[in-house]
C-alpha positions in Angstrom: 0.0 0.0 0.0 2.8 2.4 0.9 4.4 2.0 -2.5 1.4 3.4 -4.5 1.0 7.2 -4.7 -2.8 7.6 -4.8 -2.5 11.1 -6.1 -0.8 9.9 -9.3 -2.7 11.2 -12.3 -2.4 7.8 -14.1 -4.8 6.3 -11.5 -7.7 8.4 -12.7 -9.9 8.4 -15.8 -10.7 11.7 -17.5 -14.0 13.1 -16.4 -15.1 14.5 -19.8 -14.1 11.4 -21.8 -16.0 9.3 -19.2 -19.1 11.4 -19.9 -18.7 10.8 -23.6 -18.5 7.1 -23.0 -21.9 7.3 -21.3 -23.4 8.7 -24.6 -21.8 5.7 -26.4 -23.8 3.4 -24.1 -27.0 5.3 -24.7 -26.4 5.1 -28.5 -25.8 1.4 -28.2 -29.5 1.0 -27.1 -30.5 2.2 -30.6 -28.8 -0.9 -32.0 -30.4 -3.3 -29.5 -33.0 -5.4 -31.4 -34.6 -6.4 -28.1 -35.7 -2.7 -27.7 -38.9 -1.7 -29.6 -38.0 0.2 -32.8 -39.4 3.6 -32.0 -37.7 3.5 -28.6 -34.4 2.8 -30.4 -35.0 5.9 -32.4 -35.6 7.7 -29.1 -32.2 6.5 -27.7 -30.5 7.9 -30.8 -32.2 11.2 -30.2 -31.3 11.2 -26.5 -27.6 10.5 -27.3 -27.8 13.6 -29.6 -29.4 15.8 -27.0 -26.9 14.6 -24.4 -24.0 15.6 -26.8 -25.6 19.0 -27.3 -25.5 19.6 -23.5 -22.0 18.2 -23.3 -20.8 20.9 -25.7 -23.0 23.7 -24.2 -21.6 23.1 -20.7 -18.5 20.9 -20.5 -16.7 21.9 -23.7 -17.7 25.5 -23.2 -16.2 25.3 -19.7 -12.9 24.0 -20.9 -12.7 26.7 -23.6 -13.4 29.3 -20.9 -10.7 27.9 -18.7 -8.2 28.3 -21.5 -9.3 31.8 -22.2 -8.9 33.0 -18.7 -5.7 31.0 -18.0 -7.3 28.9 -15.3 -5.4 25.5 -15.1 -7.4 22.3 -15.5 -7.3 20.7 -12.1 -9.1 17.3 -12.5 -7.4 14.4 -10.8 -6.0 13.0 -14.1 -4.1 16.3 -14.6 -4.7 16.2 -18.4 -4.6 19.9 -19.6 -7.6 21.6 -20.9 -6.0 21.8 -24.4 -5.3 18.1 -24.5 -8.7 17.3 -23.1 -10.3 19.3 -25.9 -8.2 17.4 -28.4 -9.2 14.0 -27.0 -12.8 15.1 -26.9 -12.8 16.1 -30.5 -11.4 12.7 -31.6 -14.0 10.7 -29.6 -16.9 13.0 -30.3 -16.3 12.9 -34.0 -16.3 9.1 -33.8 -19.6 9.3 -31.9 -21.3 11.7 -34.3 -20.2 9.5 -37.3 -21.7 6.5 -35.6 -24.9 8.4 -34.8 -25.5 9.1 -38.4 -24.5 5.6 -39.5 -27.1 4.2 -37.1 -29.7 6.6 -38.4 -29.1 6.1 -42.1 -28.1 2.5 -42.3 -30.0 0.9 -39.5 -33.0 2.9 -38.1 -34.4 4.6 -41.2 -34.4 1.4 -43.2 -36.0 -0.5 -40.3 -38.7 2.1 -39.9 -39.3 2.0 -43.7 -39.9 -1.8 -43.4 -42.6 -0.9 -40.8 -44.2 1.6 -43.3 -42.7 4.6 -41.4 -40.8 6.6 -44.0 -38.9 9.9 -44.1 -39.0 10.9 -47.8 -35.9 12.4 -49.5 -36.6 14.9 -52.2 -35.6 12.5 -55.0 -38.5 10.2 -54.0 -41.3 12.7 -54.0 -44.1 12.1 -56.5 -45.5 15.0 -58.5 -48.6 15.1 -56.2 -46.5 15.1 -53.1 -44.2 17.8 -54.4 -47.2 20.0 -55.3 -48.6 19.6 -51.7 -45.2 20.3 -50.2 -44.7 23.4 -52.4 -48.1 24.7 -51.2 -47.1 24.0 -47.6 -43.9 25.9 -48.1 -45.6 28.9 -49.6 -48.4 29.0 -47.0 -46.6 27.9 -43.8 -42.9 28.3 -44.2 -42.0 31.1 -46.6 -44.0 33.8 -44.8 -42.0 33.4 -41.6 -38.5 33.2 -43.2 -36.2 36.2 -43.5 -33.3 35.3 -45.9 -30.3 37.6 -45.5 -28.1 38.4 -48.4 -24.6 39.0 -47.1 -22.7 42.3 -47.8 -21.3 45.2 -45.7 -24.8 46.4 -44.8 -26.0 42.8 -44.0 -23.2 41.2 -42.0 -23.1 37.6 -41.0 -25.9 37.3 -38.4 -25.7 36.3 -34.7 -27.3 32.9 -34.9 -29.5 31.5 -32.2 -28.1 28.6 -30.2 -28.8 25.2 -31.9 -31.1 26.8 -34.5 -31.5 25.4 -38.0 -29.8 27.6 -40.5 -28.9 27.4 -44.2 -26.1 28.9 -46.2 -27.2 29.5 -49.7 -25.0 29.8 -52.7 -26.4 32.2 -55.3 -25.7 33.2 -58.9 -27.1 36.4 -60.5 -27.9 40.0 -59.7 -30.0 41.2 -56.8 -32.8 43.8 -57.1 -30.2 46.6 -57.0 -28.2 45.2 -59.9 -25.4 43.8 -57.8 -23.9 40.3 -58.0 -24.7 38.2 -54.9 -22.9 35.0 -54.1 -24.3 33.9 -50.7 -27.1 34.4 -48.2 -28.0 33.0 -44.8 -31.4 31.6 -44.0 -32.6 31.0 -40.4 -35.5 28.7 -39.7 -37.6 30.0 -36.8 -38.1 27.6 -33.9 -41.8 27.8 -34.3 -41.7 25.7 -37.5 -42.0 22.0 -37.0 -38.9 20.1 -38.2 -40.8 17.0 -39.2 -43.9 17.3 -41.4 -46.3 14.5 -41.8 -47.9 14.0 -45.2 -51.8 14.0 -45.1 -53.8 10.7 -45.4 -54.4 11.2 -49.1 -50.7 10.3 -49.7 -50.5 7.1 -47.6 -52.3 3.9 -47.1 -53.9 2.9 -43.8 -51.2 2.2 -41.3 -48.5 4.0 -43.3 -46.7 7.1 -42.1 -44.8 9.4 -44.4 -42.7 12.3 -43.1 -40.6 15.0 -44.7 -37.9 17.0 -43.0 -38.4 20.8 -43.0 -34.8 21.1 -44.2 -35.7 19.1 -47.3 -38.7 21.4 -48.0 -36.5 24.5 -47.7 -33.8 22.9 -49.9 -36.4 22.1 -52.6 -38.1 25.5 -52.8 -35.3 27.9 -51.8 -35.4 29.4 -55.3 -38.7 31.0 -54.4 -37.0 33.1 -51.7 -34.5 34.6 -54.1 -36.5 35.8 -57.1 -34.4 36.6 -60.1 -31.4 34.8 -58.8 -30.4 31.1 -59.1 -29.8 29.0 -56.1 -26.7 27.0 -56.8 -26.6 25.2 -53.5 -28.3 25.2 -50.1 -26.7 23.6 -47.1 -28.0 23.3 -43.5 -25.8 24.1 -40.5 -26.1 24.6 -36.8 -24.1 26.5 -34.2 -23.9 25.3 -30.5 -23.1 28.0 -28.0 -22.0 28.2 -24.4 -25.2 27.9 -22.4 -23.9 28.1 -18.9 -25.2 31.2 -17.0 -22.4 33.5 -15.8 -23.7 35.0 -12.6 -21.5 36.5 -9.9 -23.5 35.6 -6.8 -21.3 37.7 -4.6 -21.8 40.9 -6.6 -25.6 40.8 -7.2 -28.1 42.0 -4.7 -31.0 40.2 -6.2 -30.3 36.7 -7.5 -33.8 36.4 -9.1 -33.3 39.6 -11.1 -29.7 38.6 -12.1 -30.8 35.2 -13.4 -33.8 36.6 -15.3 -31.5 39.1 -17.0 -28.8 36.5 -17.8 -31.4 34.2 -19.4 -31.9 36.7 -22.2 -28.3 36.2 -23.3 -28.2 32.4 -23.0 -29.0 31.7 -26.6 -26.1 34.0 -27.8 -23.1 32.7 -25.8 -19.8 32.0 -27.4 -19.7 29.4 -30.2 -18.3 26.0 -29.2 -19.4 23.7 -32.1 -20.3 24.0 -35.7 -22.3 21.3 -37.6 -22.6 21.5 -41.3 -24.1 19.3 -44.0 -21.5 16.9 -45.3 -21.9 17.9 -48.9 -21.3 21.6 -48.3 -18.4 22.8 -50.5 -15.1 23.2 -48.7 -14.9 27.0 -49.3 -18.3 27.5 -47.7 -17.3 25.3 -44.8 -14.2 27.4 -44.3 -16.3 30.6 -44.6 -18.7 29.4 -41.9 -15.9 28.2 -39.6 -14.2 31.6 -39.8 -17.4 33.6 -39.3 -18.1 31.5 -36.1 -14.5 31.7 -34.9 -14.4 28.0 -34.8 -11.3 25.7 -34.6 -11.3 22.9 -37.1 -11.5 20.3 -34.3 -15.0 21.6 -33.4 -16.4 21.4 -36.9 -18.6 18.4 -37.6 -19.8 17.4 -41.1 -23.0 15.4 -40.8 -24.9 13.2 -43.3 -28.4 14.0 -42.3 -30.4 16.5 -40.3 -28.1 18.7 -38.2 -30.4 18.2 -35.2 -31.0 14.5 -34.9 -33.0 15.0 -31.6 -35.9 16.5 -33.6 -36.6 13.0 -34.8 -38.2 12.3 -31.4 -41.3 13.9 -32.9 -41.8 10.7 -34.9 -42.2 8.7 -31.7 -45.2 10.9 -30.6 -46.7 11.1 -34.1 -46.7 7.4 -34.9 -49.5 5.4 -33.1 -47.9 1.9 -33.2 -47.9 0.4 -29.7 -46.1 -2.6 -30.9 -43.1 -0.4 -31.7 -43.0 1.2 -28.2 -42.4 0.2 -24.7 -45.3 -1.6 -23.1 -47.3 0.8 -20.9 -47.6 0.0 -17.2 -49.6 1.2 -14.1 -47.4 2.3 -11.2 -47.9 0.4 -8.0 -48.5 1.7 -4.5 -47.3 0.4 -1.1 -50.0 -1.4 0.9 -52.1 1.0 2.9 -51.6 3.9 0.5 -54.5 3.9 -1.8 -55.6 7.1 -3.4 -58.2 7.6 -0.6 -55.9 6.7 2.3 -55.1 9.1 5.1 -51.4 9.5 4.3 -50.7 11.0 7.8 -52.1 7.9 9.5 -50.1 5.6 7.3 -46.8 7.4 8.0 -47.6 7.5 11.8 -47.9 3.7 11.7 -44.7 3.0 9.8 -42.1 4.5 7.5 -42.9 4.2 3.8 -40.4 3.6 1.0 -41.4 4.5 -2.6 -39.4 3.3 -5.5 -40.1 5.3 -8.6 -41.0 4.8 -11.4 -42.2 1.3 -10.5 -44.3 2.9 -7.7 -46.3 6.0 -8.0 -45.2 9.5 -6.9 -48.9 10.2 -6.2 -48.6 9.5 -2.4 -46.3 12.5 -2.1 -48.7 14.7 -4.0 -51.6 13.4 -1.9 -49.7 14.1 1.3 -49.3 17.7 0.2 -52.9 18.0 -0.9 -54.1 16.6 2.4 -51.8 18.9 4.3 -53.1 21.9 2.3 -56.7 21.1 3.3 -56.1 19.9 6.8 -56.9 22.5 9.5 -54.5 20.7 11.9 -51.5 21.5 9.6 -49.8 24.7 10.6 -46.8 24.9 8.3 -45.2 23.3 5.2 -41.5 23.7 4.2 -40.1 22.3 1.0 -37.1 22.5 -1.4 -37.7 22.7 -5.1 -35.0 22.1 -7.7 -36.9 20.9 -10.7 -40.7 20.6 -10.6 -42.0 21.2 -14.1 -44.1 24.0 -15.6 -47.5 22.6 -14.4 -46.9 21.0 -11.1 -49.5 19.6 -8.7 -46.8 20.0 -6.0 -46.8 23.8 -6.6 -50.6 23.8 -6.8 -50.8 22.3 -3.3 -48.3 24.7 -1.9 -50.3 27.7 -3.3 -53.6 26.2 -1.9 -51.9 25.8 1.5 -50.7 29.3 1.6 -54.1 30.7 0.6 -55.6 28.6 3.4 -53.6 30.5 5.9 -50.8 28.0 6.5 -47.2 29.1 6.8 -45.5 27.9 3.6 -41.8 28.3 3.1 -40.2 27.1 -0.2 -36.5 27.1 -1.0 -36.2 27.3 -4.8 -32.9 26.7 -6.5 -33.0 29.2 -9.3 -29.7 27.9 -10.8 -30.9 24.4 -11.7 -29.3 24.2 -15.1 -31.7 24.6 -18.0 -34.6 25.0 -15.6 -33.7 28.5 -14.6 -36.5 30.2 -16.6 -39.2 27.8 -15.1 -37.9 28.4 -11.6 -37.9 32.2 -12.0 -41.6 31.9 -13.1 -42.3 29.5 -10.3 -40.8 31.9 -7.7 -43.0 34.7 -8.9 -46.2 32.5 -8.7 -45.4 31.4 -5.2 -44.7 34.9 -4.0 -48.0 36.1 -5.4 -49.6 33.4 -3.2 -47.8 34.8 -0.1 -45.5 31.9 0.1 -42.2 32.6 1.8 -39.6 32.1 -1.0 -35.8 32.0 -0.6 -33.3 31.1 -3.2 -30.9 28.9 -1.2 -27.4 29.9 -0.2 -25.1 32.1 -2.2 -22.3 30.0 -3.6 -24.0 26.7 -2.8 -26.8 25.2 -4.9 -29.6 23.7 -2.8 -29.9 20.2 -4.3 -31.5 18.5 -1.3 -35.0 17.0 -1.7 -36.9 17.7 1.5 -40.5 18.2 2.6 -41.5 19.0 6.2 -45.1 19.3 7.4 -45.9 20.5 10.9 -49.3 19.2 12.2 -51.0 19.7 15.6 -52.1 16.3 17.1 -53.4 15.9 20.6 -52.2 19.4 21.5 -48.6 18.6 20.4 -46.8 19.3 17.2 -45.9 16.3 15.1 -43.5 16.5 12.1 -44.0 14.5 8.8 -41.1 14.3 6.4 -40.4 13.3 2.9 -36.8 12.8 1.7 -35.9 11.8 -1.8 -33.1 11.0 -4.2 -34.8 12.8 -7.0 -36.8 15.9 -7.8 -40.4 16.8 -7.0 -41.4 16.3 -10.6 -44.3 14.1 -11.5 -43.2 13.5 -15.2 -39.7 12.5 -14.4 -40.9 10.2 -11.6 -42.2 8.0 -14.5 -38.9 7.7 -16.3 -36.2 8.2 -13.6 -35.5 5.6 -10.9 -35.6 7.2 -7.5 -36.3 6.5 -3.9 -38.7 8.5 -1.8 -38.8 8.1 2.0 -41.8 9.1 4.2 -41.4 9.2 7.9 -42.5 10.8 11.2 -39.3 9.8 13.0 -38.7 12.7 15.5 -34.9 12.8 15.1 -35.0 12.8 11.4 -37.7 15.5 11.5 -35.6 17.6 13.9 -32.6 17.3 11.5 -34.7 18.4 8.5 -36.2 21.2 10.5 -32.7 22.4 11.4 -31.7 22.2 7.8 -34.6 24.4 6.8 -33.7 26.8 9.6 -30.2 27.1 8.3 -31.4 27.7 4.7 -33.6 30.5 5.8 -31.8 32.1 8.7 -28.2 31.2 7.6 -27.4 30.2 11.2 -25.4 27.2 12.3 -27.0 23.8 12.9 -26.7 22.0 16.2 -25.3 18.5 16.0 -27.4 16.4 13.6 -29.1 13.3 15.0 -29.3 11.0 12.0 -28.8 12.8 8.7 -25.6 13.5 6.9 -25.6 16.7 5.0 -23.4 18.6 2.6 -21.4 20.7 2.6 -20.8 19.8 6.3 -20.9 16.2 7.3 -21.7 14.1 4.2 -18.2 14.0 2.7 -16.5 13.0 6.0 -19.4 10.7 7.0 -19.0 8.6 3.8 -15.2 8.5 4.2 -15.5 7.4 7.8 -17.7 4.5 6.8 -15.3 3.5 4.1 -12.5 3.5 6.6 -14.6 1.4 8.9 -14.9 -1.3 6.2 -11.1 -1.1 5.8 -10.6 -1.7 9.5 -13.1 -4.6 9.4 -11.3 -6.2 6.5 -7.9 -5.8 8.2 -9.4 -7.5 11.3 -10.6 -10.4 9.2 -14.3 -9.4 9.5 -16.7 -9.3 6.6 -16.4 -6.1 4.6 -18.4 -5.1 1.5 -19.4 -1.7 0.0 -22.0 -1.2 -2.7 -22.5 2.3 -4.0 -25.1 3.3 -6.6 -24.8 6.9 -7.9 -24.9 8.8 -11.2 -21.2 9.9 -11.1 -18.0 9.2 -9.2 -15.4 12.0 -9.6 -14.3 13.2 -6.2 -10.6 12.3 -5.7 -10.7 11.7 -1.9 -13.6 9.2 -2.4 -11.7 7.4 -5.1 -8.6 7.2 -3.0 -10.6 5.8 -0.1 -12.0 3.1 -2.5 -8.5 2.3 -3.6 -7.3 1.9 0.0 -10.3 -0.3 0.8 -9.6 -2.5 -2.2 -6.0 -2.9 -1.2 -7.2 -3.8 2.3 -9.4 -6.6 0.9 -12.8 -4.9 1.0 -15.1 -6.1 -1.8 -16.5 -3.0 -3.6 -19.3 -3.0 -6.2 -19.9 0.4 -7.8 -23.0 0.9 -9.9 -22.3 4.2 -11.7 -24.7 5.4 -14.4 -22.5 8.0 -16.0 -19.1 9.5 -15.2 -16.6 7.3 -13.3 -13.0 8.5 -12.9 -11.9 5.5 -10.9 -9.9 2.8 -12.7 -11.1 -0.7 -11.7 -9.1 -3.9 -11.9 -5.6 -2.4 -11.6 -3.3 -5.0 -10.2 -2.3 -4.2 -6.6 -4.6 -1.2 -6.5 -8.3 -1.9 -7.4 -8.5 -5.6 -8.1 -11.5 -5.8 -5.6 -13.4 -3.0 -7.3 -16.0 -3.7 -10.0 -17.8 -0.9 -11.8 -21.0 -1.4 -13.8 -23.4 0.9 -15.5 -27.1 0.1 -16.2 -28.7 1.6 -19.3 -32.3 0.7 -19.9 -35.8 1.9 -20.3 -35.5 4.2 -17.2 -32.8 6.7 -16.4 -31.0 5.3 -13.3 -31.0 8.1 -10.8 -31.1 6.6 -7.3 -28.2 7.4 -5.0 -27.7 4.5 -2.4 -24.8 3.7 -0.1 -24.4 0.2 1.5 -21.8 -0.7 4.1 -21.7 -4.3 5.3 -20.3 -3.2 8.7 -19.4 -6.7 9.9 -22.9 -8.1 9.4 -24.6 -5.0 10.8 -25.4 -3.4 7.5 -26.0 0.3 7.0 -28.0 1.6 4.1 -28.2 5.3 3.2 -30.0 7.1 0.4 -29.6 10.7 -0.7 -29.6 13.5 -3.2 -25.8 13.7 -3.8 -23.5 12.1 -6.3 -19.9 11.5 -5.4 -18.6 14.7 -7.1 -16.8 17.5 -5.5 -19.6 20.0 -6.3 -22.2 17.7 -4.6 -20.2 16.8 -1.5 -18.5 20.2 -0.9 -20.3 22.9 -2.7 -24.0 22.1 -2.5 -26.7 21.6 0.1 -27.4 17.9 0.0 -29.1 15.3 2.3 -28.3 11.7 3.0 -30.6 9.7 5.2 -30.4 6.3 6.8 -32.9 3.5 6.1 -33.1 2.0 9.5 -36.2 -0.2 9.3 -35.2 -3.8 8.8 -37.7 -4.6 6.0 -37.1 -1.4 4.1 -33.3 -1.7 4.4 -33.5 -5.3 3.2 -35.7 -4.1 0.3 -33.0 -1.8 -0.9 -30.3 -4.4 -0.4 -32.3 -6.8 -2.6 -32.6 -4.1 -5.2 -28.9 -3.6 -5.2 -28.3 -7.3 -5.6 -30.7 -7.4 -8.6 -28.6 -4.6 -10.2 -25.4 -6.6 -9.6 -27.0 -9.7 -11.2 -28.2 -7.8 -14.3 -26.8 -9.5 -17.4 -29.1 -7.8 -19.9 -28.6 -4.1 -19.6 -25.3 -3.9 -17.7 -22.0 -2.6 -18.9 -18.6 -3.3 -17.3 -15.9 -0.6 -17.0 -12.4 -1.6 -18.0 -9.1 -0.1 -16.7 -8.8 1.8 -20.0 -12.0 3.7 -19.5 -14.0 1.8 -22.1 -17.1 -0.2 -21.3 -18.1 -3.7 -22.5 -21.7 -4.9 -22.4 -22.2 -7.9 -20.2 -22.7 -11.1 -22.3 -24.5 -14.0 -20.7 -23.8 -17.6 -21.4 -26.1 -19.4 -23.8 -27.9 -21.3 -21.0 -27.8 -18.5 -18.5 -31.2 -17.0 -17.5 -31.6 -13.4 -18.5 -31.8 -10.9 -15.7 -32.8 -7.3 -16.2 -32.9 -5.2 -13.0 -35.4 -2.7 -14.3 -37.8 -5.4 -15.7 -37.5 -7.4 -12.5 -38.5 -4.3 -10.4 -41.2 -3.4 -12.8 -42.7 -6.8 -12.6 -42.6 -6.9 -8.8 -43.6 -3.4 -7.9 -45.9 -2.1 -10.7 -49.6 -2.9 -10.6 -49.8 -4.1 -14.1 -47.1 -4.8 -16.7 
C-alpha cells in the first residue's frame, strides 16, 4: 500500500471522456433489437441531446478555462488543451456512428414498418405539389433570408437553431452580384412534417424534413437569382449562465437578466451538411471563430434530436415500450389518510415502479387539513405545471405558513424556476433562493401538524426531484417518515437555509457541505478496519457519477485492504477498476435501460450489521463540498432489506449492464447461452408495478 502514490494522475480516468462514454452506451441502445424500434429511435435522439448539452456546458467550460488562463485541475491532470483534443477525436467518432445508425439501421428498419422519411428525390409530383403549397403558405412567410454584404453582415445565430447557407448566382434587385445568403428557420416551425392521409395507405406514415422542403423550394426566396446550393448548418453555444452571486443584490433579477443572453453565448461547435463545399465550410468556420476540431460534417439533419417527434406522431404500440400502471405500497391507496399511514410506519417509494402520487396526496391533504400549521419544501426541478406547486399555493391561501427554497440555478430549468418563484410569491409563500455560492440540491419536505395538543412532524426525503413527469422515467427512492430525530434534522436544515445560522449537531442525517463527505469517508475507513481484522467487509454504491478524488482514493485503499467493492455508476466514473495491486477488488458497472438510473444509495456491510443510506448527492466535489445535500439512513429492517435486494438485482443484471475496464471503455455484459436473462429494471417493474 505504501508504494502506491494515490495522487498519481495515471490512476484516474478523464471526467469528460467518461461522460462521452456514457453517450456511447446510450447510443448502443439504438442498435439493440430487443428494444422496440421507436424506442431505439428515441435512444439515438437522447444521445444527440446529451451531446448538445456536453458541448454547451463541458466543452464550453474547458474553452473558458483556457481563455482566462485557469489551469485544468481534475485528478487525471490532463490539460484543458489536451482534453479538448481528445474530446474532438472521440466526439467525431460518436457523431459518425450516430448518423450511420440513423441512415443504415433505423431509417431502413422504420421503412420496413411503413414509417418513411421521404428524401426529395423520391417525392411524387402530387407530393411535391402539396409540399410546395405547404412551403408557400406555412414556411416562406416566416422566413427572412439575408443576403450578405457590408450592410448585411453575418448574423448572430440562435443557439442550436436550424440555418442554411445558400450559394447564389445572379444579380439582386439593385443590380449587384450576390454570391451567398443566410437563412434562419424559426423555432416555431416543425422540423418534421407528416404528409396527409391522401398520400398514404392505412397504417402508413410518411414524413418530410423541414430542411428538405426549404432545400427544394429555396429558389422562391431569391426571385431573379439562381440557387446553386443550399446547405444546412447549426451552431452550438456556451449555455452556462455566468452569474457573480457575490456581486448581485437580487439573484432572481440577475438570473432573469442573464437568461436573455443564454442563446447567444460563445460558439463551441459548428455542424454542417457533409456535402457543403469546402470553401463554404471554411467561410462558416471563420465567421463563427471555430477551430477545425469543433467542426462536424454530418450526413443527415443537423439536429437529430428533432426526430423524437416521430415517436409521438406514430401510433404503433407494438413499436414502443409496453405501458404500465405504477404500484403503491400497501395502505396507501388514493383515498388513504397519508398521515395515519406514516404514523404507523415508515414508507419507501421506488419510482417509477411505484407512483409519486402519495407525495402529492400528502401535500394536498396537508393543504386542506386545519391541523396542519406549516409546510416547508425544497424545489430544484418541478415542471411547468406541477401539482406540488398547486398544493403549496392552496396551503398558503388557506392561511398556513408555507416556506419554499427554490434553487433558481438548476441548469436549463432557470426560466421555469424564476416563473415558479413569482407564482409562489404572489400566493404569499415565503420564498428563498438557497445559499449564495451553494446550490440547494437537497430533496426535502417537512409538514408540521398539531395532534393531541402537540406538534408532530412529517417528512419526505428523496433521491430525485419533486417532478411528476420524471418520476415515471427516472429511478428514485422517496422516504416518508415521522421519526422525530430525522424530522428535527430536517427542521434544522430548513432553519439554516432561511436564517443562515449554524446547525446544532445532527441526530441522523448526513448533509453537505458539512458532514456528508467526511461521513462517507469514515464509513469506508470502517470497512477497511473490518477487512484488516478479518471481518466481513463489503461496499455497494449506486450513484450517477464518481469523480471526487478523496472518495476514489478511499476506495483504492479499501480495495488494497481486501474490501469487496461494487460500484453501480450510471455516467461518469474517474476510478480505474481492476488495476493490479490497487483496485482488483473493485467492480464498476453501468445500467442503461428503459428508465434513467437516478437513485443514490450507499451500502456498508459493517461486519454483518449493515447500514443503508440514500440521498440526493452524487460522489462529485460539487455535490459533496459545494452544494446543500441530504443523505438519510434507512433503519427499518424490512425497508433496508428491500434496498439491499434491489442492489443485488442490479449486480446480477446480465441484460442491460456494462462493465468498466481499466482503459476507460465499457463492454456490455454477455450472458452464457444457457444463463437466465436478468434485467434489474424489468424485475423491479414486474414486482412493484400494478400491471405490466
